[in-house]
C-alpha positions as semicolon CSV with decimal commas, in nm:
position;residue;x (nm);y (nm);z (nm)
1;M;9,512;8,822;3,782
2;C;9,137;8,842;3,825
3;G;9,111;9,001;4,170
4;V;8,856;8,754;4,312
5;L;8,652;8,874;4,609
6;H;8,641;8,675;4,931
7;T;8,397;8,386;4,966
8;G;8,149;8,593;5,163
9;F;8,018;8,780;4,861
10;R;7,671;8,711;4,728
11;F;7,521;8,875;4,426
12;G;7,161;8,988;4,387
13;K;6,912;8,910;4,116
14;R;6,832;9,254;3,983
15;L;7,160;9,303;3,797
16;C;7,177;8,936;3,696
17;V;6,849;8,973;3,511
18;L;6,985;9,273;3,322
19;V;7,306;9,081;3,255
20;A;7,120;8,790;3,100
21;I;6,911;9,018;2,879
22;L;7,211;9,210;2,758
23;A;7,398;8,887;2,698
24;A;7,109;8,766;2,486
25;G;7,130;9,087;2,280
26;S;6,755;9,136;2,293
27;V;6,657;9,384;2,025
28;A;6,335;9,470;2,207
29;L;6,525;9,582;2,514
30;A;6,867;9,696;2,401
31;Q;6,762;9,878;2,083
32;E;7,121;9,900;1,968
33;P;7,313;9,726;1,687
34;A;7,584;9,474;1,760
35;P;7,938;9,587;1,672
36;A;8,033;9,503;1,317
37;A;8,255;9,201;1,259
38;S;8,527;9,429;1,124
39;E;8,564;9,598;1,461
40;T;8,856;9,398;1,595
41;T;9,027;9,653;1,817
42;G;8,997;9,565;2,185
43;G;8,881;9,793;2,464
44;T;8,650;10,087;2,410
45;A;8,620;10,387;2,182
46;G;8,433;10,650;2,382
47;D;8,117;10,476;2,497
48;E;8,147;10,216;2,216
49;L;8,267;9,871;2,314
50;L;8,471;9,707;2,039
51;F;8,510;9,339;1,961
52;D;8,841;9,152;1,997
53;R;8,809;8,777;1,941
54;D;9,142;8,702;2,109
55;Q;9,024;8,879;2,425
56;H;8,704;8,674;2,423
57;L;8,903;8,353;2,380
58;A;9,117;8,452;2,678
59;A;8,799;8,532;2,874
60;F;8,653;8,194;2,778
61;D;8,965;8,015;2,905
62;Q;8,958;8,209;3,231
63;V;8,591;8,131;3,291
64;W;8,622;7,764;3,204
65;E;8,934;7,712;3,417
66;T;8,794;7,908;3,711
67;V;8,483;7,691;3,729
68;R;8,687;7,374;3,683
69;D;8,926;7,466;3,963
70;S;8,686;7,618;4,217
71;H;8,358;7,426;4,191
72;W;8,283;7,211;4,494
73;D;8,094;6,933;4,311
74;A;8,351;6,709;4,139
75;G;8,081;6,490;3,989
76;L;7,911;6,784;3,819
77;I;8,244;6,911;3,683
78;D;8,336;6,569;3,542
79;S;7,996;6,492;3,391
80;I;7,881;6,839;3,275
81;W;8,155;7,099;3,270
82;L;8,463;6,926;3,126
83;P;8,286;6,801;2,810
84;L;8,165;7,154;2,728
85;R;8,502;7,310;2,659
86;D;8,577;7,215;2,298
87;R;8,222;7,269;2,172
88;Y;8,181;7,616;2,321
89;R;8,537;7,731;2,250
90;E;8,482;7,651;1,883
91;R;8,172;7,871;1,889
92;I;8,372;8,158;2,043
93;L;8,623;8,119;1,759
94;K;8,341;8,169;1,510
95;S;8,172;8,460;1,691
96;D;8,178;8,804;1,531
97;S;8,055;9,044;1,800
98;R;8,074;9,110;2,173
99;D;7,707;9,026;2,217
100;A;7,744;8,695;2,034
101;A;8,051;8,594;2,235
102;T;7,889;8,696;2,563
103;L;7,579;8,498;2,476
104;I;7,787;8,187;2,407
105;L;7,969;8,220;2,737
106;Q;7,645;8,271;2,928
107;E;7,488;7,975;2,751
108;M;7,776;7,754;2,861
109;L;7,742;7,871;3,222
110;S;7,369;7,799;3,214
111;E;7,446;7,430;3,152
112;L;7,542;7,409;3,520
113;K;7,179;7,490;3,611
114;Q;7,287;7,681;3,921
115;S;7,246;8,044;4,022
116;H;7,533;8,290;4,056
117;F;7,704;8,199;3,728
118;H;7,678;8,512;3,511
119;V;7,877;8,738;3,286
120;I;7,836;9,110;3,365
121;P;7,881;9,282;3,027
122;A;8,130;9,567;3,023
123;R;7,851;9,799;2,911
124;V;7,684;9,749;3,251
125;Y;7,996;9,887;3,420
126;L;7,992;10,182;3,180
127;E;7,625;10,250;3,247
128;M;7,669;10,230;3,625
129;D;7,978;10,453;3,612
130;K;7,775;10,703;3,410
131;A;7,498;10,689;3,668
132;S;7,754;10,752;3,943
133;E;7,887;11,055;3,757
134;Q;7,531;11,189;3,731
135;G;7,476;11,141;4,103
136;G;7,267;10,825;4,095
137;E;7,021;10,614;3,903
138;G;6,688;10,739;3,772
139;W;6,405;10,624;3,999
140;S;6,028;10,612;3,969
141;G;5,945;10,486;4,319
142;L;5,739;10,194;4,186
143;T;5,749;9,831;4,293
144;F;5,573;9,562;4,090
145;R;5,489;9,200;4,160
146;V;5,317;8,954;3,928
147;I;4,975;8,844;4,054
148;G;4,810;8,592;3,829
149;D;4,888;8,722;3,481
150;Q;4,905;9,090;3,580
151;F;5,190;9,326;3,674
152;V;5,045;9,490;3,985
153;V;5,184;9,792;4,171
154;T;5,253;9,668;4,524
155;H;5,433;9,976;4,660
156;V;5,460;10,344;4,574
157;A;5,739;10,515;4,766
158;A;5,640;10,829;4,952
159;E;5,746;11,153;4,783
160;S;5,856;10,962;4,473
161;P;5,787;11,064;4,111
162;A;5,524;10,788;4,089
163;A;5,348;10,917;4,402
164;G;5,353;11,268;4,259
165;A;5,196;11,135;3,939
166;G;4,911;10,982;4,136
167;V;4,993;10,613;4,089
168;E;4,840;10,389;4,358
169;V;4,893;10,041;4,495
170;G;4,670;9,799;4,306
171;W;4,709;9,959;3,964
172;V;4,790;9,715;3,681
173;L;5,071;9,790;3,436
174;E;4,968;9,745;3,072
175;Q;5,233;9,920;2,863
176;I;5,572;10,091;2,898
177;Q;5,715;10,359;2,671
178;H;6,077;10,396;2,778
179;P;6,290;10,672;2,620
180;S;6,552;10,415;2,518
181;K;6,295;10,215;2,319
182;E;6,159;10,307;1,978
183;K;5,820;10,147;2,044
184;P;5,606;10,086;2,354
185;L;5,641;9,751;2,528
186;A;5,323;9,565;2,617
187;V;5,320;9,329;2,912
188;S;5,306;9,037;2,671
189;E;5,649;9,144;2,547
190;L;5,779;9,151;2,904
191;R;5,673;8,789;2,933
192;A;5,859;8,710;2,611
193;L;6,169;8,880;2,749
194;A;6,136;8,677;3,069
195;D;6,128;8,360;2,859
196;E;6,450;8,475;2,690
197;V;6,614;8,541;3,026
198;G;6,497;8,200;3,145
199;K;6,724;8,035;2,890
200;F;7,027;8,161;3,081
201;D;6,903;8,187;3,438
202;T;6,778;7,940;3,698
203;G;6,549;8,185;3,875
204;R;6,175;8,166;3,921
205;K;5,977;8,333;3,645
206;E;5,783;8,546;3,898
207;T;6,116;8,689;4,015
208;T;6,235;8,760;3,663
209;L;5,910;8,926;3,559
210;A;5,905;9,155;3,862
211;Q;6,268;9,256;3,808
212;L;6,206;9,326;3,440
213;A;5,917;9,558;3,522
214;M;6,133;9,738;3,778
215;H;6,422;9,772;3,532
216;L;6,203;9,908;3,254
217;T;6,044;10,172;3,476
218;S;6,383;10,311;3,579
219;G;6,662;10,469;3,374
220;E;6,868;10,784;3,378
221;I;6,796;11,086;3,595
222;G;6,582;11,329;3,397
223;Q;6,434;11,073;3,160
224;T;6,056;11,045;3,136
225;V;5,889;10,704;3,129
226;E;5,533;10,690;2,995
227;L;5,323;10,415;3,152
228;T;4,973;10,291;3,079
229;F;4,783;10,147;3,374
230;L;4,448;10,003;3,462
231;D;4,360;10,202;3,775
232;N;4,162;10,086;4,076
233;Q;3,835;10,177;3,901
234;D;3,948;9,964;3,604
235;Q;3,989;10,273;3,388
236;S;4,285;10,312;3,153
237;R;4,531;10,577;3,276
238;Q;4,838;10,714;3,098
239;V;5,099;10,855;3,331
240;A;5,428;11,032;3,251
241;I;5,687;10,983;3,526
242;A;6,000;11,199;3,528
243;L;6,276;10,994;3,687
244;T;6,467;11,156;3,971
245;K;6,774;11,058;4,169
246;G;6,694;10,743;4,361
247;P;6,748;10,694;4,733
248;G;7,054;10,531;4,882
249;Q;7,425;10,587;4,915
250;L;7,683;10,468;4,666
251;A;7,869;10,152;4,767
252;K;8,161;10,004;4,575
253;L;8,297;9,658;4,636
254;G;8,572;9,480;4,445
255;N;8,478;9,396;4,086
256;L;8,110;9,475;4,127
257;P;7,949;9,767;3,946
258;P;7,855;10,046;4,190
259;T;7,539;9,984;4,391
260;Y;7,311;10,230;4,573
261;V;7,227;10,097;4,919
262;T;6,919;10,220;5,104
263;F;6,829;10,193;5,472
264;E;6,500;10,295;5,628
265;Y;6,382;10,291;5,988
266;R;6,035;10,395;6,101
267;R;5,859;10,391;6,436
268;L;5,526;10,218;6,389
269;P;5,239;10,244;6,638
270;K;5,214;10,026;6,948
271;G;5,585;10,002;7,021
272;V;5,700;9,835;6,699
273;G;5,991;9,936;6,479
274;Y;6,021;9,882;6,103
275;I;6,359;9,826;5,931
276;H;6,405;9,798;5,555
277;F;6,722;9,786;5,343
278;N;6,777;9,683;4,981
279;A;7,116;9,507;4,998
280;F;7,361;9,350;5,241
281;L;7,634;9,592;5,132
282;D;7,804;9,908;5,262
283;A;7,874;9,717;5,582
284;P;8,013;9,991;5,813
285;R;7,718;10,225;5,753
286;L;7,453;9,955;5,740
287;I;7,552;9,778;6,061
288;K;7,568;10,110;6,248
289;E;7,222;10,220;6,133
290;Y;7,079;9,873;6,185
291;Q;7,205;9,856;6,543
292;A;7,074;10,203;6,626
293;A;6,733;10,117;6,479
294;L;6,709;9,774;6,637
295;L;6,796;9,897;6,984
296;D;6,571;10,204;6,973
297;E;6,377;10,207;7,299
298;H;6,058;10,258;7,098
299;N;6,070;9,891;6,990
300;A;5,934;9,763;7,321
301;N;5,695;9,513;7,165
302;G;5,891;9,392;6,864
303;V;6,048;9,473;6,529
304;V;5,971;9,410;6,163
305;I;6,267;9,357;5,928
306;D;6,168;9,389;5,563
307;V;6,397;9,220;5,307
308;R;6,143;9,207;5,024
309;G;6,324;9,295;4,703
310;N;6,664;9,280;4,876
311;I;6,935;9,183;4,624
312;G;7,172;9,012;4,870
313;G;7,535;9,099;4,937
314;L;7,793;9,012;5,201
315;I;7,754;8,692;5,395
316;F;7,941;8,821;5,699
317;L;7,697;9,112;5,720
318;A;7,402;8,872;5,734
319;M;7,585;8,677;6,004
320;G;7,658;8,992;6,204
321;M;7,300;9,116;6,178
322;S;7,177;8,783;6,312
323;G;7,378;8,803;6,632
324;W;7,131;9,031;6,811
325;F;6,869;8,756;6,821
326;V;7,065;8,474;6,987
327;D;7,193;8,440;7,341
328;E;7,459;8,179;7,264
329;P;7,672;8,090;6,960
330;H;7,485;7,929;6,671
331;S;7,527;7,875;6,297
332;L;7,316;8,014;6,013
333;G;7,417;7,726;5,789
334;K;7,696;7,514;5,643
335;M;7,907;7,606;5,341
336;T;8,085;7,340;5,135
337;Q;8,386;7,452;4,932
338;K;8,623;7,239;4,731
339;G;8,801;7,039;5,002
340;N;8,668;7,252;5,287
341;N;8,354;7,283;5,503
342;I;8,270;7,602;5,691
343;K;8,003;7,678;5,951
344;L;7,847;8,022;5,925
345;S;7,888;8,097;6,294
346;I;7,697;8,376;6,465
347;N;7,780;8,508;6,811
348;P;7,554;8,691;7,056
349;R;7,555;9,069;7,047
350;K;7,532;9,270;7,366
351;P;7,281;9,402;7,437
352;G;7,066;9,157;7,248
353;F;6,713;9,196;7,118
354;N;6,469;8,956;7,285
355;K;6,137;9,088;7,159
356;P;5,932;8,931;6,873
357;V;6,105;8,955;6,535
358;A;5,904;8,938;6,211
359;I;6,090;8,917;5,879
360;L;5,912;9,001;5,553
361;V;6,018;8,820;5,234
362;D;5,900;8,771;4,878
363;E;6,005;8,623;4,545
364;C;6,253;8,907;4,496
365;S;6,437;8,837;4,824
366;V;6,762;8,696;4,691
367;S;7,075;8,526;4,823
368;C;7,172;8,682;5,159
369;A;6,812;8,799;5,186
370;E;6,728;8,428;5,195
371;L;7,009;8,314;5,424
372;F;6,922;8,577;5,688
373;P;6,552;8,483;5,729
374;G;6,609;8,114;5,654
375;G;6,878;8,072;5,916
376;L;6,687;8,264;6,182
377;Q;6,371;8,072;6,098
378;E;6,548;7,743;6,165
379;L;6,682;7,879;6,493
380;K;6,321;7,972;6,582
381;V;6,412;8,328;6,678
382;A;6,214;8,499;6,399
383;R;5,884;8,441;6,221
384;I;5,876;8,478;5,842
385;F;5,588;8,641;5,650
386;G;5,520;8,676;5,279
387;S;5,591;8,456;4,978
388;R;5,861;8,203;4,897
389;T;6,200;8,360;4,827
390;A;6,390;8,342;4,498
391;G;6,588;8,022;4,566
392;Q;6,917;8,179;4,451
393;L;7,143;8,098;4,742
394;I;7,503;7,989;4,689
395;P;7,817;8,188;4,777
396;A;7,992;8,354;4,487
397;A;8,288;8,570;4,389
398;V;8,338;8,825;4,111
399;A;8,638;8,835;3,876
400;K;8,725;9,072;3,592
401;L;8,778;8,927;3,244
402;P;9,020;9,048;2,971
403;T;8,721;9,183;2,778
404;G;8,631;9,423;3,059
405;D;8,331;9,207;3,147
406;G;8,276;9,081;3,500
407;F;8,236;8,715;3,589
408;I;8,021;8,602;3,880
409;Y;8,086;8,244;3,980
410;A;7,953;8,034;4,265
411;M;8,225;7,865;4,465
412;A;8,048;7,676;4,745
413;G;7,734;7,485;4,823
414;L;7,517;7,601;5,112
415;E;7,255;7,440;5,330
416;S;7,093;7,496;5,667
417;E;7,216;7,329;5,984
418;S;6,941;7,070;5,944
419;G;7,040;7,000;5,584
420;H;6,778;7,205;5,398
421;V;6,908;7,333;5,063
422;W;6,780;7,684;4,987
423;E;6,924;7,692;4,633
424;G;6,638;7,615;4,396
425;N;6,390;7,591;4,685
426;G;6,395;7,924;4,864
427;V;6,266;8,001;5,211
428;E;5,905;7,906;5,279
429;P;5,739;8,163;5,509
430;D;5,588;8,055;5,841
431;E;5,286;8,260;5,737
432;P;5,253;8,252;5,357
433;I;5,049;8,538;5,215
434;A;4,924;8,516;4,856
435;L;4,856;8,872;4,744
436;T;4,553;8,959;4,535
437;R;4,477;9,288;4,366
438;E;4,153;9,321;4,561
439;W;4,335;9,268;4,889
440;L;4,593;9,533;4,801
441;Q;4,315;9,778;4,722
442;R;4,177;9,730;5,075
443;D;4,516;9,711;5,250
444;P;4,825;9,841;5,066
445;D;5,056;9,606;5,261
446;P;4,885;9,286;5,383
447;V;5,219;9,123;5,463
448;L;5,317;9,400;5,704
449;S;4,968;9,394;5,853
450;A;4,995;9,021;5,924
451;A;5,334;9,068;6,088
452;L;5,203;9,349;6,307
453;Q;4,905;9,138;6,411
454;W;5,137;8,853;6,511
455;I;5,352;9,088;6,717
456;A;5,042;9,230;6,889
457;D;4,923;8,878;6,968
458;T;5,267;8,770;7,091
459;A;5,377;9,072;7,295
460;P;5,290;9,063;7,664
C-alpha cells in the first residue's frame, strides 16, 4: 500500500518547482540524458534510475484511482478527471523513458488546475538522501525576489558564503554559472524555465521565478557557484560563492524527502521579538522553540513572526502555534473532504500572548504559511505585512508509487470561517508593501521596518 500521510500535511512550493522542472526533463536545467528506451529493468543501478514501463503503468493507475477516490469535488472528477484516463494511459504505454512517463503523469495532474498535485521524481529522493549523507544541502545565504523584470537580492544571511563574498541587498542577478550546467544561465533563460514550469503548476509566476533563482544558487556542499550581478553602483560584479552546509536540522516525515528546518529568534530593540522559521515541520522541536521565543519577557511591546519564504508543512502545527493569540476557542478555517467537513479548531494556550503581533508574508509564503497568517488575520489578532502570498492552500497527502516516485495529492478544499478561499487567491496583507530596488538600497528590510513602526505606534 502507499502509506498515505494524515490529512494535516501540506507541501511547500520550493520542492514542487524542482519537481515540475525535473518532470519536464528540461535540458537547460537537468543537463543529463534520458534513459535509453532499451533500459527496461526497474529500480535503480547505482545512482542511475532505470525505466520500467509496467511500473509506470501501475503508478499511473494508482495516481488516477487515488484522485478519483479521494477528491472532494464530485463535479470536477466527473467532468475533468474521469475522461482523462484512456487518453493519458495510452500515452504512458507509448512512453520510452522515466522522464517522458513522469511528464505525462504531471501533465494529466495539471488538468485539475489545482495546487498540491505533483509527482516527486525518484531522483529527488536520491539527491536529498545524498545531501543527508553529506550533512546537509549546499547553501549560499541568498534570497531573491522578482521586482519588475529583475532578480533582486532581498536578503543576505549573516555569516553566509554570500555575505563573505560581499554580496549586498539590492544587487541584481544577471547570470548564473552552476557547476552542474555546461553553460551559464542568463536571467532570460530563468524566465523561459518558469514558463515551462507554468505548464504543470498553478502557482504565481513571481513565486516560481524566485524559487528558481534560489534553487540555482544552491547545490551540494563544496560546490562553487559563479554569479554575475549588477551591484548597487550599477557596476557589473562577478562573484564566486563556495556553498557550505546550510542552517537547520534534518526532519523526516512519512513519504517526503528529508527537509532541513530552521528556526531563528532575535531580540530587537524597544521590547520586540523576531521569530522566523522556514517550514511547519519538525513539530516537537519547533513548538518548543517557538513557545520559548514567544514568551520571552523581552517581548513586552510585541512580536514579529516572519513566514516569508516558508514552504508550509503540518496543519496541526499551524493550529497549535495560533493558540497563543486567542483567549477562547476559535477556528482557523473549514476543510471539506469527500463526505466530511472539519473545522480547524484552535484552543487558547496558557499563558497567552496579548501584545501586538505582526506577521510578515510574501509571494513565497506557501500553504500553511498562508493558513497561519490568513486565519489569524480574519480573527483580527494579528496584522499582516508584505506582499500577497502564493495562493497554494489545500490540504494534501504524500504516497509512494511503484516507480519509487512520490505522489502529492490534495484531498480537501479549504476556506476561511467567513468563506474566503485562499487557494488561487492567497492572503492579502493588511499593509501591502511593494518593494523597489531603490527602497531596498536605503532600507534592507522595509517590510520589517513597517511592522516595527506599527508595533511602536500600537504599544502603550
